[in-house]
N, C-alpha and C positions, 0 to 999 in steps of 0.2 A: 718465387720458385721454391718448391719443396726439396728438401735435402735428404739424400739416402746416406745412411751411416753404414759404412762397410765393416763387415766382420769376417774373420777367417772361418773356414768350414768347421774347424774344431769347436768354435764357440757357437756356430749357427745351428748345428744339428741338435744338440741338447735343448737349445732354446725353442726350436721348432717342435720338438717332441713335447716339451712342457706346455707350449702354447696350445697345441692340438688337444692334448689331454685336458687342459683347463677348459677349453671350449666345449668338449664333449660332456664334461662334468656339469658345466653351466646349463647346457641344453637339457641334459637328463634330469636335472633337479629343479628346473624353473617352476614347474607346477607345484612341486612340494614346497618350494621356498616362499611362494607368494602368500599363502595363508599366514605363514609365520611373520612375514613383514607387515601384513595388514594388522596383525594382533599385537605387534610390538609397541611399547610405549617409550618414546625417546624424548618426551617433553619434560620440562622443568616447571614446577609449581602447578601444573595441571595434569589430569589423568586419573585413572582408576587405581593405580598401584598404591598400596598402603604407605609406602615410603614417601610418596609425594607430600603427605601431611607434615613431614619434617623439613621440607625444603626451605620454608621461610625462616625457621629458626637456624638452620644450618647456614643460610646465606647471611643472616644477621651476625652470626658468630665469626664468619670469615671476614665480613666487613670490619668488625671490631678489631680483628687481628691485623688487618691491613692498615687501619687507622693508627694503630699503635706502632707498627713496624715501618710504615711508609708515610712520613709526614707530608701533608699536602701544602706545599709552599710555592710561592712564585719565585722566579729567577730574576732578581734585580739586575744581574749582569748582562741580561739580554741574550743569553745562550739557551739552547733547547736541550742540552744534555740532561738537565734535571728532570724534564718531562719524560725523556727516554728511561732514565733511571727509575722514576716513579712507576712507569708501566711495567718494567722488569720486576721491580719489587712486588707489585701487586700480583702479577702473573705467577710469581714463585710461590706466594702464599696460597693462591687458588690451587695450584698444582699440588702443593704439599697437603692441602686439605682433602683433595680427591684421593691422593695416595694413602692418606691415613684413614680414609673411610668416613671422614666427618663432613663430606660434601659429596652428593651424588654426581657422578660423571656427567649426567644429563644437564647439570647446571653449570658446568665448567665454562663452556663457550659463552653462556649468557652473562656470567660474572665478568669474564675477560672483556666482553664487548662493552659492558657498563663502565668499567674503569678506563677503557681506552678513550671513551668520550668524556674527558675530564679536562679541566683547566689546570690541574695540579702540575707544577713544574714548568709551565709555560712562561716566557718572558713577561714581565710586568708591562712592558711597553705595548704588548699585543692587545691588552685589555680584552682577553677572550671571555666569552660567555656562552652558555648553552642557548642555542637558537632554534626554536620550534618553527618548522616550515610546513605549511599546508598548500598543496598544489591545487590547481583549478579542478582536478579530478577527485579531490578529497583525500589524496594520499598524504599521510603525516610522517614526518621524520624529524630528527633532532641532530644538529651538528654543533661542534665547537668552532666558533668564528669570532673575529674581532667585533666588539660591540657596534662599531661604526658600520659594519657590513650587514648587521641583522636588521634589515628594513624591508618593507614590501617591494616586490618586483612584479612586473606584469605576469599574471597567471600564478603568482605565489605570494601568499601572505606569511609574514614572519613576526615572531614575538621573541624578544630577548628576555630571558629569565635571569635577572641580575642577582637574585638571592642565592643562586646555586652554583656548584662547581661541576656537577655531573649532569649529563642529559637525563639519566634515569630518574634522578631525584626531581628534576625540573618538570618532566613531562609525563611520567608514568602515573596516570590517573586511575588505572584499573588494577594496579598491584601485581602485574605479571612480570615486572622487572625488565621491561623494555618499552620503547616508545614507538608506536606504530599507529595505523589508522584506527585501531579500536580505542585509542585514548581520546580525550576531550579536545586536545589541541591548545589548551590554555595552560599557563604555568600553574603548577600545583601550589596551593597556598602554603607558605612556610609554616613550620610547626608553631602552633599557637602558644605564645608565652603568657604567663599570668600578667594581665594588665596592671599598670600602676594606678592605684586609686588614691586620690588625695581629698581630704575633707576640706571644704571651703565654706565661707560664710557669705559668699556673694549671692545676690538675689537671682542671678541668672543661672539656670541649670543647663545652659547650652554652650558648648564650645564650638565656635564657628571657625572653619578653616579659612585660609586666605582667599581673596576675591577671585583668584585664578583657578580655584579648585572647582571640581564638578560635584563634590560630595560634601555633606555637612555632618560632622560628628556630634551626636547628641547623647547625653547621658540621662537616664531616667532617675529623677530624685526620689528619695525615700521620705517618709513622714518626719523623720527626725533630723536628717541632714541632707545637704546637697553634695553630690559626689560627681566628679568629672573624670573621664579617662584622659590621660595624657598621651596624645598620639606620639608614637616613636619616630615618626617621620612626617613631614609636611605633605599632605595630599597634593597631587599634581593633576593637571588636566588630562583628560583622556586623550592619548596620542591620536593624531589624525594620520591615516595612511596616505602617503604621498608617493605617487608613481615616480620612480627614479629615472627610468629609461624613457625619455621623451624626445620627440623630434625637435631640433632647434635650427635656427637660421645661421649657425656659425659657418664661416667660410671654409673650414676644413674639419675633417673628422679626426685628424691626428693619426698616429701610428701605433697606438697601444694594442698589443695582440689580445686574442681571446683569453679569458680566464677559464682554465680547465677545472672542473669539479667532478669527481668520480666516487660513487658509492658502490660497494661490492655486497651482493646478496642482501639487498634492502628488505627489511621486515622479517628477517630470520635471526636466529641466535648468533650467527656469524657475521652479521652486518658490520661493516666498518667503512669509514671514509678514508680514501687513499690520500696519503700525505704527498702533495705535489708542489711544484714551485709556486710562489716564492718560498713557502714554508720549508720545503725540502732542501733548499740550498744550504749547504754547510751542516745539515742535520743527518742526511743519508748519503748513500753512495752517489757518484756522479750521474748526471742526466745524460748517459750515453749507453749504447748497446752493451758495452762491457761492464759498466757500473750497474746499470739497471735501475737506478733510483731507489726509492724507499721500498722496503719489503712489507708485504701484507702481514699483519699480526697473526692471522688465521691461515692454516694450511687449507687449501681448497680440496674438498672431498670429491673424488671422481667415481665413487661407487654408484651402484645401479639406480638408487632412488633419488639422487641429488643432481639438481640443475644449478649451475653457477651463473651469475649474471653480473656484468660490469655495466653500470648505468652512468653515462656522462651527460644526461639531459639537464643537469644543473649548471652546465657551462654557459657562459654568456660573453657577448661582445660588450665590453665596458665603455665604449666610446659614446659620449652623450648624444651625438648626432645620428646614431643608428636608428632607423625606423623600427627595427625588430631586433632586440638583443639576442634572440635565439635563432637568427638567420645564419646558421653555421653549417658547415659540412664536416663530416667525421671520417676518419680512416683508422681502423684498429689493425694492429699487426702484432702477432705473437712470435717471439724470436727464441730460437735455441740459445743456450748459454755459449760463450766463446769457446769453451772446451768441446762443443759439438758444432763448430763452424759458424755459429751465430746466424744461421739463415732463417728466413721467415717460414713459419709453420701454419698451414691451413688444413682443415679437415671437414668432412661432411657433417660432423656433429656440432660444428661451430657456425653460428649464423649472426648476421647483423654487422658485417665488417664495415659497411659504409653508412651506418646509422648510429644514433646516440647510444644504443643499447646492444652490447655484445652478449650473446647467450651461448653457454657451453653445456651441451648435453652430456650425460654420463659417459665416461670412458672415451672422451673425444681427444684427449691427449694422453701420451704415456707418462708414467712416473719416471723421473730421471734418477731415482735412487739406484745404487748398485749397477750403474752403467758406465760407459766411457766418459760421461760427464765429469767423473771424479768427485771432487768435493763441491763443485759449483753445480748444484742441482736445482737452481731457480730458473723458471721460465721468465722471460722479459716481455713486457707489454709496451709497445710504442703507440701512443695515441696522437694523431695529427688532427688539429682542429683549425679550420679556416673560416674567417669571417667573410661573409658574402657581400656585405655592404661595401662599396668602394670608399677609400682604397682598401683592397683586400689585405688582411693581415693574417698571420698564422702562428700557432703555438704547437710545439712538439714536446710532449712529456713522456717520462718513463716511470714504470714501477715494476716490481717483480714478485713472483709468487711460487710456492711449492704446490705440487699437484700429486696427491697420493690416493691409494686404494683404487686405482684404475685397473680395469681388466685388460687394458691395452698396454702391452709391453713395447719397448722401443723397437725391438725386432719385428713384432707384429705390425707396428705402425709403418716401418720401412717397407715391409712386404705389401701391405695394403696400398700404400702410396705409389708403389712402383710396378708391381706385377698383379695386384688385385686378388691374391689368394694367399692363404697360409698353409703351406705343406699340402697343397691340392684342394683345400677347402676354401670356397669363395668367401671373400671378406663381406659380401652382402649378407651372409648368414653368420659368419664368425665374429666380425667386428665392423659393422656397417658405419659406425660413427668415425672410424679411422680412415675411411676412404677419402680420396681427394674431394675437395669441395667443388660444386658446380655453380656456386654463388659468386657474383662479381666481388672482387676484393682488391 
């Protein structure tokens, strides 16, 4: 049920006037604004603007500043506070560089995203690594996961990049400072170090690896001496992909619930993996409507050209006897904060409530800043995932986010949800995405 937020007439009339004026301005300037949007350059490292040429050097300088100020160490005590502190430290340096004019604002989100996907500060016992994942449809992404979890699954191939701490260093093969489908999908070769050469007097010029290896290291001799490279590590056999989720003849499936995995705005500068249980336990707010779980690092942009996407298709049923690990049902719910009664919110601009992917069109939610929400201006997301293979098990997880730059105000949303117009102007024309949804939810 959608909730109407009551306001007294003294607050309502100015808001209605501002809303109507804003709508008229938007309608009157749409044709003029579109060419400007089409010609604007919001990219980092690419584009025609002369300033783009400095992006790589500016990013390198900020990275150096972060490396100096924010040591990348593991937390041997088993807590996650060090990871949180590391992310805050890195984000502060990025923000300072933008403010000082030594980093273009277009690159701010991309740097923050790169440092968020890092093992720095995570507990040693997690043994986290950048994990490249390619779906059966060719989509590529990188996540920080325990090394034991970075293995092939049905419909998804995975590669653990053990030599790296950040996803961007591990998988960015084309130099655009992010990992997506345009990259190769293989771990980037580590920086080449000068090989150690030792003069020998042996008759053989070949250094043969162990019998289990698939490759042989051979040095080319010169006329005057025989030289061999000393491998820095013993070559290992090429790993064989093994399907993990297979049907078995066990008597029971067990009761382990589905494992939720959510990525927000994949393949964009604001892509991030949502921190969910079990990692979220003790690290973020409680997994309740009031606590809301972990907060997204990036504020969701509700402006006209931005569509936000929550994708839970990486969720699986971990039970070994499941015929299909992706035989899951989904239910997305967006909740007001407790200060606004905590009710479920739906709108015409939000779709996919009962699918793995929830899509939020521009201005489908109001921003909660400067409203009766007070200081708690975070929307909550409650995702319920049910495993369909018997016995059915269920997982409920929470996370929260801020939504800004929306053209839909809280009062406009209330009016569209309840009476269908804003000061006499039909919401169909003024704020169509704020109307009630007709989709099952």
